[in-house]
TIMAR-999517 format. One record per residue: chain; x, y, z of N, C-alpha, C in turn. Coordinates in nm, 2 decimals. Atoms other than C-alpha are relative to their C-alpha. Layout:
<site><mol>A</mol><n_xx>X</n_xx><n_yy>Y</n_yy><n_zz>Z</n_zz><ca_xx>X</ca_xx><ca_yy>Y</ca_yy><ca_zz>Z</ca_zz><c_xx>X</c_xx><c_yy>Y</c_yy><c_zz>Z</c_zz></site>
...
***
This chain:
<site><mol>A</mol><n_xx>0.08</n_xx><n_yy>-0.12</n_yy><n_zz>0.00</n_zz><ca_xx>0.00</ca_xx><ca_yy>0.00</ca_yy><ca_zz>0.00</ca_zz><c_xx>0.09</c_xx><c_yy>0.12</c_yy><c_zz>0.00</c_zz></site>
<site><mol>A</mol><n_xx>-0.09</n_xx><n_yy>-0.11</n_yy><n_zz>-0.01</n_zz><ca_xx>0.29</ca_xx><ca_yy>0.23</ca_yy><ca_zz>0.07</ca_zz><c_xx>0.05</c_xx><c_yy>0.05</c_yy><c_zz>-0.14</c_zz></site>
<site><mol>A</mol><n_xx>-0.05</n_xx><n_yy>-0.04</n_yy><n_zz>0.13</n_zz><ca_xx>0.41</ca_xx><ca_yy>0.22</ca_yy><ca_zz>-0.29</ca_zz><c_xx>-0.11</c_xx><c_yy>0.07</c_yy><c_zz>-0.07</c_zz></site>
<site><mol>A</mol><n_xx>0.11</n_xx><n_yy>-0.06</n_yy><n_zz>0.06</n_zz><ca_xx>0.06</ca_xx><ca_yy>0.31</ca_yy><ca_zz>-0.41</ca_zz><c_xx>-0.01</c_xx><c_yy>0.15</c_yy><c_zz>0.05</c_zz></site>
<site><mol>A</mol><n_xx>0.01</n_xx><n_yy>-0.13</n_yy><n_zz>-0.06</n_zz><ca_xx>0.05</ca_xx><ca_yy>0.61</ca_yy><ca_zz>-0.17</ca_zz><c_xx>0.11</c_xx><c_yy>0.09</c_yy><c_zz>-0.06</c_zz></site>
<site><mol>A</mol><n_xx>-0.11</n_xx><n_yy>-0.08</n_yy><n_zz>0.05</n_zz><ca_xx>0.39</ca_xx><ca_yy>0.72</ca_yy><ca_zz>-0.30</ca_zz><c_xx>-0.03</c_xx><c_yy>0.05</c_yy><c_zz>-0.14</c_zz></site>
<site><mol>A</mol><n_xx>0.03</n_xx><n_yy>-0.03</n_yy><n_zz>0.14</n_zz><ca_xx>0.27</ca_xx><ca_yy>0.71</ca_yy><ca_zz>-0.66</ca_zz><c_xx>-0.11</c_xx><c_yy>0.11</c_yy><c_zz>0.00</c_zz></site>
<site><mol>A</mol><n_xx>0.11</n_xx><n_yy>-0.09</n_yy><n_zz>0.00</n_zz><ca_xx>-0.05</ca_xx><ca_yy>0.90</ca_yy><ca_zz>-0.57</ca_zz><c_xx>0.05</c_xx><c_yy>0.14</c_yy><c_zz>0.05</c_zz></site>
<site><mol>A</mol><n_xx>-0.05</n_xx><n_yy>-0.13</n_yy><n_zz>-0.04</n_zz><ca_xx>0.17</ca_xx><ca_yy>1.18</ca_yy><ca_zz>-0.41</ca_zz><c_xx>0.13</c_xx><c_yy>0.02</c_yy><c_zz>-0.07</c_zz></site>
<site><mol>A</mol><n_xx>-0.13</n_xx><n_yy>-0.02</n_yy><n_zz>0.08</n_zz><ca_xx>0.43</ca_xx><ca_yy>1.27</ca_yy><ca_zz>-0.68</ca_zz><c_xx>0.09</c_xx><c_yy>0.11</c_yy><c_zz>0.07</c_zz></site>
<site><mol>A</mol><n_xx>-0.08</n_xx><n_yy>-0.11</n_yy><n_zz>-0.06</n_zz><ca_xx>0.54</ca_xx><ca_yy>1.58</ca_yy><ca_zz>-0.48</ca_zz><c_xx>0.09</c_xx><c_yy>-0.06</c_yy><c_zz>0.12</c_zz></site>
<site><mol>A</mol><n_xx>-0.08</n_xx><n_yy>0.05</n_yy><n_zz>-0.11</n_zz><ca_xx>0.68</ca_xx><ca_yy>1.35</ca_yy><ca_zz>-0.20</ca_zz><c_xx>0.10</c_xx><c_yy>-0.10</c_yy><c_zz>-0.06</c_zz></site>
<site><mol>A</mol><n_xx>-0.10</n_xx><n_yy>0.09</n_yy><n_zz>0.06</n_zz><ca_xx>0.99</ca_xx><ca_yy>1.22</ca_yy><ca_zz>-0.38</ca_zz><c_xx>0.10</c_xx><c_yy>-0.03</c_yy><c_zz>0.10</c_zz></site>
<site><mol>A</mol><n_xx>-0.10</n_xx><n_yy>0.04</n_yy><n_zz>-0.09</n_zz><ca_xx>1.19</ca_xx><ca_yy>1.03</ca_yy><ca_zz>-0.13</ca_zz><c_xx>0.12</c_xx><c_yy>-0.06</c_yy><c_zz>-0.07</c_zz></site>
<site><mol>A</mol><n_xx>-0.12</n_xx><n_yy>0.05</n_yy><n_zz>0.06</n_zz><ca_xx>1.54</ca_xx><ca_yy>0.89</ca_yy><ca_zz>-0.18</ca_zz><c_xx>-0.03</c_xx><c_yy>-0.14</c_yy><c_zz>-0.06</c_zz></site>
<site><mol>A</mol><n_xx>0.03</n_xx><n_yy>0.13</n_yy><n_zz>0.05</n_zz><ca_xx>1.39</ca_xx><ca_yy>0.54</ca_yy><ca_zz>-0.23</ca_zz><c_xx>-0.07</c_xx><c_yy>0.01</c_yy><c_zz>-0.14</c_zz></site>
<site><mol>A</mol><n_xx>0.07</n_xx><n_yy>-0.02</n_yy><n_zz>0.13</n_zz><ca_xx>1.16</ca_xx><ca_yy>0.67</ca_yy><ca_zz>-0.51</ca_zz><c_xx>0.10</c_xx><c_yy>0.04</c_yy><c_zz>-0.11</c_zz></site>
<site><mol>A</mol><n_xx>-0.10</n_xx><n_yy>-0.04</n_yy><n_zz>0.10</n_zz><ca_xx>1.45</ca_xx><ca_yy>0.84</ca_yy><ca_zz>-0.68</ca_zz><c_xx>0.09</c_xx><c_yy>-0.11</c_yy><c_zz>-0.05</c_zz></site>
<site><mol>A</mol><n_xx>-0.08</n_xx><n_yy>0.11</n_yy><n_zz>0.04</n_zz><ca_xx>1.67</ca_xx><ca_yy>0.54</ca_yy><ca_zz>-0.67</ca_zz><c_xx>-0.07</c_xx><c_yy>-0.11</c_yy><c_zz>-0.08</c_zz></site>
<site><mol>A</mol><n_xx>0.08</n_xx><n_yy>0.09</n_yy><n_zz>0.08</n_zz><ca_xx>1.39</ca_xx><ca_yy>0.32</ca_yy><ca_zz>-0.80</ca_zz><c_xx>-0.02</c_xx><c_yy>0.05</c_yy><c_zz>-0.14</c_zz></site>
<site><mol>A</mol><n_xx>0.01</n_xx><n_yy>-0.05</n_yy><n_zz>0.13</n_zz><ca_xx>1.33</ca_xx><ca_yy>0.55</ca_yy><ca_zz>-1.09</ca_zz><c_xx>0.13</c_xx><c_yy>0.00</c_yy><c_zz>-0.08</c_zz></site>
<site><mol>A</mol><n_xx>-0.13</n_xx><n_yy>0.00</n_yy><n_zz>0.06</n_zz><ca_xx>1.70</ca_xx><ca_yy>0.58</ca_yy><ca_zz>-1.16</ca_zz><c_xx>0.04</c_xx><c_yy>-0.14</c_yy><c_zz>-0.05</c_zz></site>
<site><mol>A</mol><n_xx>-0.03</n_xx><n_yy>0.14</n_yy><n_zz>0.03</n_zz><ca_xx>1.74</ca_xx><ca_yy>0.20</ca_yy><ca_zz>-1.16</ca_zz><c_xx>-0.08</c_xx><c_yy>-0.04</c_yy><c_zz>-0.12</c_zz></site>
<site><mol>A</mol><n_xx>0.09</n_xx><n_yy>0.04</n_yy><n_zz>0.11</n_zz><ca_xx>1.44</ca_xx><ca_yy>0.16</ca_yy><ca_zz>-1.39</ca_zz><c_xx>0.05</c_xx><c_yy>0.06</c_yy><c_zz>-0.13</c_zz></site>
<site><mol>A</mol><n_xx>-0.05</n_xx><n_yy>-0.07</n_yy><n_zz>0.12</n_zz><ca_xx>1.58</ca_xx><ca_yy>0.42</ca_yy><ca_zz>-1.64</ca_zz><c_xx>0.13</c_xx><c_yy>-0.07</c_yy><c_zz>-0.05</c_zz></site>
<site><mol>A</mol><n_xx>-0.12</n_xx><n_yy>0.07</n_yy><n_zz>0.04</n_zz><ca_xx>1.92</ca_xx><ca_yy>0.25</ca_yy><ca_zz>-1.63</ca_zz><c_xx>-0.02</c_xx><c_yy>-0.13</c_yy><c_zz>-0.07</c_zz></site>
<site><mol>A</mol><n_xx>0.03</n_xx><n_yy>0.13</n_yy><n_zz>0.05</n_zz><ca_xx>1.77</ca_xx><ca_yy>-0.09</ca_yy><ca_zz>-1.70</ca_zz><c_xx>-0.06</c_xx><c_yy>0.02</c_yy><c_zz>-0.14</c_zz></site>
<site><mol>A</mol><n_xx>0.06</n_xx><n_yy>-0.02</n_yy><n_zz>0.14</n_zz><ca_xx>1.57</ca_xx><ca_yy>0.05</ca_yy><ca_zz>-2.00</ca_zz><c_xx>0.11</c_xx><c_yy>0.04</c_yy><c_zz>-0.10</c_zz></site>
<site><mol>A</mol><n_xx>-0.11</n_xx><n_yy>-0.04</n_yy><n_zz>0.09</n_zz><ca_xx>1.89</ca_xx><ca_yy>0.22</ca_yy><ca_zz>-2.14</ca_zz><c_xx>0.08</c_xx><c_yy>-0.12</c_yy><c_zz>-0.04</c_zz></site>
<site><mol>A</mol><n_xx>-0.09</n_xx><n_yy>0.11</n_yy><n_zz>0.03</n_zz><ca_xx>2.09</ca_xx><ca_yy>-0.10</ca_yy><ca_zz>-2.11</ca_zz><c_xx>-0.07</c_xx><c_yy>-0.10</c_yy><c_zz>-0.09</c_zz></site>
<site><mol>A</mol><n_xx>0.08</n_xx><n_yy>0.09</n_yy><n_zz>0.09</n_zz><ca_xx>1.81</ca_xx><ca_yy>-0.31</ca_yy><ca_zz>-2.27</ca_zz><c_xx>-0.01</c_xx><c_yy>0.05</c_yy><c_zz>-0.14</c_zz></site>
<site><mol>A</mol><n_xx>0.01</n_xx><n_yy>-0.06</n_yy><n_zz>0.14</n_zz><ca_xx>1.78</ca_xx><ca_yy>-0.07</ca_yy><ca_zz>-2.56</ca_zz><c_xx>0.13</c_xx><c_yy>-0.01</c_yy><c_zz>-0.07</c_zz></site>
<site><mol>A</mol><n_xx>-0.14</n_xx><n_yy>0.01</n_yy><n_zz>0.06</n_zz><ca_xx>2.16</ca_xx><ca_yy>-0.07</ca_yy><ca_zz>-2.61</ca_zz><c_xx>0.02</c_xx><c_yy>-0.14</c_yy><c_zz>-0.05</c_zz></site>
<site><mol>A</mol><n_xx>-0.02</n_xx><n_yy>0.14</n_yy><n_zz>0.04</n_zz><ca_xx>2.16</ca_xx><ca_yy>-0.45</ca_yy><ca_zz>-2.62</ca_zz><c_xx>-0.08</c_xx><c_yy>-0.03</c_yy><c_zz>-0.13</c_zz></site>
<site><mol>A</mol><n_xx>0.09</n_xx><n_yy>0.02</n_yy><n_zz>0.12</n_zz><ca_xx>1.87</ca_xx><ca_yy>-0.45</ca_yy><ca_zz>-2.87</ca_zz><c_xx>0.06</c_xx><c_yy>0.06</c_yy><c_zz>-0.12</c_zz></site>
<site><mol>A</mol><n_xx>-0.06</n_xx><n_yy>-0.07</n_yy><n_zz>0.11</n_zz><ca_xx>2.04</ca_xx><ca_yy>-0.20</ca_yy><ca_zz>-3.09</ca_zz><c_xx>0.12</c_xx><c_yy>-0.07</c_yy><c_zz>-0.05</c_zz></site>
<site><mol>A</mol><n_xx>-0.12</n_xx><n_yy>0.07</n_yy><n_zz>0.04</n_zz><ca_xx>2.36</ca_xx><ca_yy>-0.40</ca_yy><ca_zz>-3.09</ca_zz><c_xx>-0.04</c_xx><c_yy>-0.13</c_yy><c_zz>-0.08</c_zz></site>
<site><mol>A</mol><n_xx>0.05</n_xx><n_yy>0.12</n_yy><n_zz>0.07</n_zz><ca_xx>2.17</ca_xx><ca_yy>-0.72</ca_yy><ca_zz>-3.19</ca_zz><c_xx>-0.05</c_xx><c_yy>0.03</c_yy><c_zz>-0.14</c_zz></site>
<site><mol>A</mol><n_xx>0.06</n_xx><n_yy>-0.04</n_yy><n_zz>0.13</n_zz><ca_xx>1.99</ca_xx><ca_yy>-0.54</ca_yy><ca_zz>-3.47</ca_zz><c_xx>0.12</c_xx><c_yy>0.04</c_yy><c_zz>-0.10</c_zz></site>
<site><mol>A</mol><n_xx>-0.11</n_xx><n_yy>-0.04</n_yy><n_zz>0.08</n_zz><ca_xx>2.32</ca_xx><ca_yy>-0.39</ca_yy><ca_zz>-3.60</ca_zz><c_xx>0.08</c_xx><c_yy>-0.12</c_yy><c_zz>-0.05</c_zz></site>
<site><mol>A</mol><n_xx>-0.08</n_xx><n_yy>0.12</n_yy><n_zz>0.04</n_zz><ca_xx>2.49</ca_xx><ca_yy>-0.73</ca_yy><ca_zz>-3.61</ca_zz><c_xx>-0.07</c_xx><c_yy>-0.07</c_yy><c_zz>-0.11</c_zz></site>
<site><mol>A</mol><n_xx>0.07</n_xx><n_yy>0.08</n_yy><n_zz>0.10</n_zz><ca_xx>2.22</ca_xx><ca_yy>-0.88</ca_yy><ca_zz>-3.83</ca_zz><c_xx>0.02</c_xx><c_yy>0.06</c_yy><c_zz>-0.14</c_zz></site>
***
């Protein structure tokens, strides 16, 4: 329930939320880089 409350209150950005967002963005960037490398190899 705490996670839902945090999403409903965007103005309350705690360090945990920032690290979660940062890790998600990093994972997306890494996955896109791997996908682009695979496409370029073909």
